[in-house]
C-alpha positions as CSV (number, residue, x, y, z in Angstrom):
1,M,169.3,140.9,84.7
2,E,166.9,142.0,87.4
3,K,166.3,139.4,90.1
4,K,162.8,138.5,91.1
5,P,162.2,139.2,94.7
6,Q,161.9,135.9,96.6
7,D,158.7,135.3,98.5
8,G,159.7,135.1,102.1
9,R,156.3,133.4,103.1
10,K,156.5,129.8,104.0
11,G,153.7,127.3,103.3
12,A,151.1,126.8,106.0
13,P,152.3,124.1,108.3
14,H,150.3,120.8,108.1
15,R,148.4,120.2,111.4
16,E,147.7,116.7,112.4
17,V,144.4,115.8,114.0
18,P,145.0,115.1,117.7
19,P,144.4,111.4,118.5
20,V,141.7,112.2,121.1
21,V,139.7,114.0,118.4
22,G,139.9,111.0,116.1
23,L,138.8,108.7,118.9
24,L,135.8,110.9,119.7
25,L,134.8,111.0,116.0
26,A,135.0,107.2,115.8
27,M,132.9,106.8,119.0
28,A,130.3,109.2,117.6
29,L,130.2,107.2,114.4
30,M,129.8,103.9,116.3
31,N,127.0,105.4,118.4
32,L,125.2,106.5,115.2
33,L,125.5,103.0,113.8
34,L,124.3,101.5,117.0
35,Y,121.2,103.8,117.1
36,L,120.4,102.8,113.5
37,C,120.6,99.2,114.5
38,L,118.4,99.7,117.5
39,D,115.9,101.6,115.4
40,W,115.8,98.7,113.0
41,L,115.5,96.1,115.8
42,F,112.9,97.9,117.9
43,I,111.0,100.2,115.6
44,S,111.1,99.3,112.0
45,P,108.0,97.3,110.9
46,R,108.4,93.9,109.3
47,R,108.5,93.9,105.5
48,A,104.9,93.2,104.4
49,A,104.6,90.8,101.6
50,P,101.8,91.7,99.1
51,G,98.6,90.1,100.3
52,P,95.6,88.7,98.5
53,G,93.7,91.9,99.3
54,H,95.8,93.7,96.6
55,C,94.0,91.6,94.0
56,P,90.3,91.7,92.9
57,Y,88.0,89.0,94.2
58,G,88.6,85.8,92.3
59,S,92.3,86.4,91.7
60,F,95.6,86.1,93.6
61,R,99.2,87.1,93.7
62,M,102.0,85.5,95.7
63,G,105.8,85.6,96.0
64,Q,107.4,87.6,93.3
65,M,104.3,87.7,91.0
66,K,103.9,91.3,89.7
67,T,100.3,90.9,88.4
68,C,97.2,89.1,89.7
69,S,96.2,85.8,88.3
70,P,92.6,84.4,88.3
71,W,92.0,81.5,90.6
72,L,93.0,78.2,88.9
73,S,90.2,76.2,87.4
74,C,89.6,72.4,87.5
75,Q,91.4,72.0,84.2
76,E,94.4,74.0,85.3
77,L,94.6,72.2,88.6
78,R,94.6,68.9,86.8
79,T,97.1,69.7,84.1
80,E,99.4,72.4,85.6
81,V,99.8,71.3,89.3
82,R,102.3,68.4,90.0
83,Q,101.7,66.7,93.3
84,L,105.0,65.9,95.2
85,K,104.5,64.5,98.7
86,R,102.0,64.5,101.6
87,V,102.9,67.0,104.3
88,G,99.9,66.9,106.5
89,E,96.5,65.3,107.3
90,G,93.5,66.2,109.3
91,A,89.9,64.9,109.7
92,V,88.7,66.9,106.7
93,K,91.6,67.0,104.2
94,R,95.1,65.7,103.3
95,V,97.7,68.3,102.3
96,F,100.3,67.7,99.6
97,L,103.4,69.7,98.8
98,S,103.0,70.4,95.1
99,E,104.4,72.5,92.3
100,W,102.8,75.0,89.9
101,K,104.9,76.8,87.4
102,E,108.1,76.1,89.4
103,R,106.5,77.5,92.5
104,K,105.8,75.4,95.6
105,V,102.1,75.3,96.5
106,A,99.9,73.3,98.9
107,L,97.2,71.0,97.4
108,S,94.5,69.9,99.8
109,R,92.3,66.9,99.0
110,L,89.1,65.7,100.8
111,T,89.7,62.7,103.0
112,G,86.3,61.2,102.7
113,L,82.8,62.1,101.3
114,E,81.4,62.1,104.8
115,M,83.4,65.3,105.5
116,K,82.5,67.1,102.3
117,D,80.2,69.6,104.0
118,D,83.0,70.7,106.2
119,F,85.4,70.8,103.2
120,L,83.0,73.0,101.2
121,H,82.4,75.2,104.2
122,G,86.2,75.7,104.5
123,L,86.4,76.5,100.8
124,Q,83.6,79.1,101.1
125,M,85.4,80.7,104.0
126,L,88.7,80.9,102.1
127,K,87.0,82.5,99.2
128,S,85.1,85.0,101.3
129,L,87.8,86.0,103.8
130,Q,90.8,86.5,101.6
131,S,93.0,89.1,103.3
132,K,96.4,89.5,104.9
133,H,95.1,87.4,107.8
134,V,94.2,84.3,105.7
135,V,96.3,82.0,103.6
136,T,96.2,82.9,99.9
137,L,93.8,80.9,97.8
138,L,95.2,80.0,94.4
139,G,92.4,77.8,93.0
140,F,89.9,75.0,93.7
141,C,87.9,72.3,92.0
142,E,84.7,71.2,93.7
143,D,84.3,68.3,91.2
144,D,87.6,66.9,92.4
145,N,87.3,68.1,96.0
146,T,90.7,69.9,95.8
147,I,91.9,73.3,97.0
148,L,95.2,75.0,96.1
149,T,96.8,77.5,98.5
150,E,100.1,79.2,99.0
151,Y,102.8,77.0,100.6
152,H,104.5,78.2,103.7
153,P,107.6,76.0,104.3
154,L,108.0,77.0,108.0
155,G,104.8,75.0,108.7
156,S,102.2,75.5,111.4
157,L,102.6,77.3,114.8
158,S,103.0,73.8,116.3
159,S,106.6,73.8,115.2
160,L,107.4,77.3,116.3
161,E,109.9,76.4,118.9
162,E,111.8,74.0,116.7
163,T,112.0,76.7,114.0
164,L,113.2,79.5,116.2
165,N,115.8,77.2,117.8
166,L,117.5,76.9,114.4
167,S,120.7,78.9,114.2
168,R,119.6,80.9,111.2
169,Y,116.6,82.2,113.0
170,Q,118.3,83.1,116.3
171,H,118.2,86.8,115.4
172,V,114.4,86.8,115.5
173,N,114.0,84.6,118.6
174,T,113.4,87.6,120.8
175,W,110.6,88.8,123.1
176,Q,109.9,91.6,120.6
177,Q,109.3,89.2,117.7
178,R,107.4,86.8,119.8
179,L,105.1,89.5,121.1
180,Q,104.5,90.6,117.5
181,L,103.5,87.0,116.7
182,A,101.0,87.2,119.6
183,M,99.7,90.4,118.1
184,D,99.3,88.7,114.7
185,Y,97.3,85.9,116.4
186,V,94.9,88.4,118.2
187,S,94.6,90.4,115.0
188,I,93.3,87.3,113.2
189,I,90.8,86.6,116.0
190,N,89.7,90.3,115.8
191,Y,89.3,90.0,112.0
192,L,87.1,86.9,112.3
193,H,85.0,88.6,114.9
194,H,84.5,91.5,112.5
195,S,84.7,89.7,109.2
196,P,82.8,90.6,106.0
197,L,80.5,87.7,106.8
198,G,79.8,88.7,110.4
199,T,81.0,87.4,113.8
200,L,82.8,84.1,113.2
201,V,84.0,81.8,116.0
202,M,87.2,79.7,115.7
203,C,85.7,76.3,116.7
204,D,88.7,74.1,115.8
205,S,90.4,75.1,119.0
206,N,89.4,72.7,121.7
207,D,93.0,72.3,122.9
208,L,96.3,74.1,122.4
209,P,97.9,71.7,119.9
210,K,94.7,71.7,117.8
211,T,94.6,75.5,117.9
212,L,98.2,75.9,116.9
213,S,97.7,73.6,113.9
214,Q,95.2,76.0,112.4
215,Y,97.8,78.7,111.8
216,L,100.9,78.9,109.5
217,L,104.1,80.8,110.1
218,T,105.2,82.7,107.0
219,S,108.7,83.3,105.9
220,N,108.2,86.9,106.9
221,F,107.6,85.7,110.5
222,S,104.0,86.6,110.5
223,I,100.9,84.4,111.1
224,V,98.1,83.5,108.7
225,V,95.1,81.3,109.5
226,N,95.0,78.2,107.3
227,D,92.1,76.0,108.4
228,L,88.6,77.5,108.2
229,D,86.6,74.4,108.2
230,A,84.8,75.2,111.5
231,L,83.8,78.9,111.6
232,P,80.1,79.1,112.7
233,L,78.4,82.5,112.7
234,V,77.1,84.4,115.7
235,N,74.1,86.7,115.0
236,R,72.8,88.5,118.0
237,S,70.0,90.2,116.1
238,T,68.4,86.8,115.3
239,G,69.5,85.1,118.5
240,T,71.9,82.8,116.7
241,F,74.7,81.4,118.8
242,V,77.1,78.5,118.3
243,K,78.2,75.1,119.7
244,C,81.6,73.8,118.7
245,G,80.8,70.3,117.7
246,H,78.3,67.8,119.1
247,R,80.4,66.1,121.7
248,E,81.2,66.9,125.3
249,L,84.3,69.1,125.8
250,H,86.7,68.8,128.7
251,G,89.7,70.6,130.2
252,D,90.5,74.1,131.2
253,F,91.7,75.3,127.7
254,V,88.1,75.6,126.5
255,A,85.9,78.4,128.0
256,P,83.7,77.5,131.0
257,E,80.5,78.0,129.0
258,Q,81.7,75.2,126.6
259,L,81.7,72.6,129.4
260,W,78.7,70.5,130.2
261,P,76.9,72.5,132.9
262,Y,74.7,69.8,134.5
263,G,77.2,67.7,136.4
264,E,78.6,64.2,136.1
265,D,75.3,62.6,137.2
266,T,73.5,63.8,134.1
267,P,74.8,62.2,130.8
268,F,75.8,64.6,128.1
269,Q,73.0,65.3,125.5
270,D,73.8,67.7,122.7
271,H,70.3,69.2,122.5
272,L,70.5,70.2,126.1
273,M,73.9,71.8,125.8
274,P,73.6,75.7,125.9
275,S,75.1,77.6,123.0
276,Y,77.6,80.5,123.3
277,D,79.3,83.3,121.4
278,E,82.7,84.5,120.2
279,K,83.9,85.2,123.8
280,T,85.1,81.6,123.9
281,D,88.0,82.7,121.6
282,I,88.9,85.5,124.1
283,W,89.2,82.9,126.9
284,K,91.9,81.1,124.9
285,I,94.1,84.1,124.1
286,P,96.3,84.0,127.2
287,D,97.2,80.3,126.7
288,V,98.1,80.8,123.0
289,S,100.0,84.0,123.7
290,S,102.0,82.4,126.5
291,F,103.0,79.6,124.1
292,L,104.0,82.2,121.5
293,L,106.1,84.2,124.0
294,G,108.1,81.2,124.9
295,Q,110.9,81.3,127.5
296,V,113.3,83.7,125.9
297,E,115.0,86.6,127.8
298,G,112.4,89.3,128.4
299,S,109.3,87.1,127.9
300,D,108.5,87.0,131.6
301,M,108.6,90.8,131.6
302,V,106.1,90.9,128.8
303,R,103.8,88.4,130.7
304,F,103.9,90.7,133.8
305,H,102.7,93.7,131.7
306,L,100.0,91.6,130.1
307,F,98.8,90.1,133.4
308,D,95.7,92.4,133.8
309,I,94.4,92.0,130.3
310,H,94.9,88.2,130.4
311,K,93.2,88.0,133.8
312,A,90.2,89.8,132.2
313,C,90.2,87.3,129.3
314,K,89.8,84.5,131.9
315,S,86.7,86.1,133.5
316,Q,84.1,83.4,134.2
317,A,81.3,85.5,132.8
318,P,81.7,85.9,129.0
319,A,80.3,89.4,129.0
320,E,83.0,90.6,131.3
321,R,85.8,89.5,129.0
322,P,87.4,92.2,126.7
323,T,87.0,92.2,123.0
324,A,89.8,91.1,120.7
325,Q,90.3,94.7,119.8
326,D,90.8,95.6,123.5
327,V,93.4,92.9,123.8
328,L,95.2,94.0,120.6
329,D,95.3,97.6,121.8
330,T,96.8,96.5,125.1
331,Y,99.4,94.4,123.3
332,R,100.4,97.4,121.2
333,K,100.8,99.6,124.2
334,V,102.9,97.1,126.0
335,L,105.1,96.6,122.9
336,N,105.6,100.3,122.5
337,S,106.2,101.0,126.2
338,L,108.8,98.2,126.6
339,R,110.5,99.1,123.4
340,D,110.9,102.7,124.4
341,T,112.2,101.6,127.8
342,V,114.8,99.3,126.3
343,M,115.8,102.0,123.8
344,S,116.2,104.6,126.6
345,Q,118.2,102.3,128.8
346,T,120.5,101.3,126.0
347,R,121.2,104.9,125.0
348,E,122.0,105.9,128.6
349,M,124.7,103.2,128.6
350,L,126.4,104.7,125.6
């Protein structure tokens, strides 16, 4: 029997990857993951929840709702909304945490008939200004003096520090997130100054606590304006300007033109008080933004870069103050510049 020739070739030897190569590959993978994390932290925009602007006028959508629903009527408010507990009260309305179709909502009730004009003005503003900047209107009943809006469990900006100090929110308690909140605030002011109704002035802002109470912090960590009871209109073509209330104002939070100009020897008289325009809102931006920036690491760096625009906001002459859009543009430039600087420094360290 003929023997088959044996194949003298041996199998190719198995080569092990040198440890140093494996280490380099692991480091490269770690760097890639770190870059992705940095991009998410510094660059990626916040997830935008669907706003009321996605629905036709007279309807709303909130939370996980996939379709728009018409504003609730008096009958629906009376039969479908269950009032739970009071969560807030102001001069014009009381606010109750309520429930509608297993969803938490905010039900506002008029405090007294003497405030009905302000209540109805606020309702009209809510109806006319629905957008991503304004709390979502769900329904109303003028006969019962009630308004139903979306409920935001994080509450007003007054409790921002308490919220961000909670352990579950530490990851967003950064100068980047806080500067974004300041941008949200200025965006709202800019929207009011260029609203569908014309130039509106945020008059419920005679001190910092009162101003903060007008805005809500959403679960997406953005800001919406909630209280629109005092939004007078400026119309330069007709020479229409505003006065925020009929009492004398004090303090350095309000703009200089809002103070009684005739000295202590002359008693305040409302009919002698000069009117003013939307630049009073610009004067207050640095104080509100400083509160929003807080005292976290990096916030002083942000304040330094915003010094010039904030100094301009505090110009004694209203005409010399920037517009809200000017301020917003500067905020965006500072955010982008500082973000790029931090990204560059971090990558150089890798």
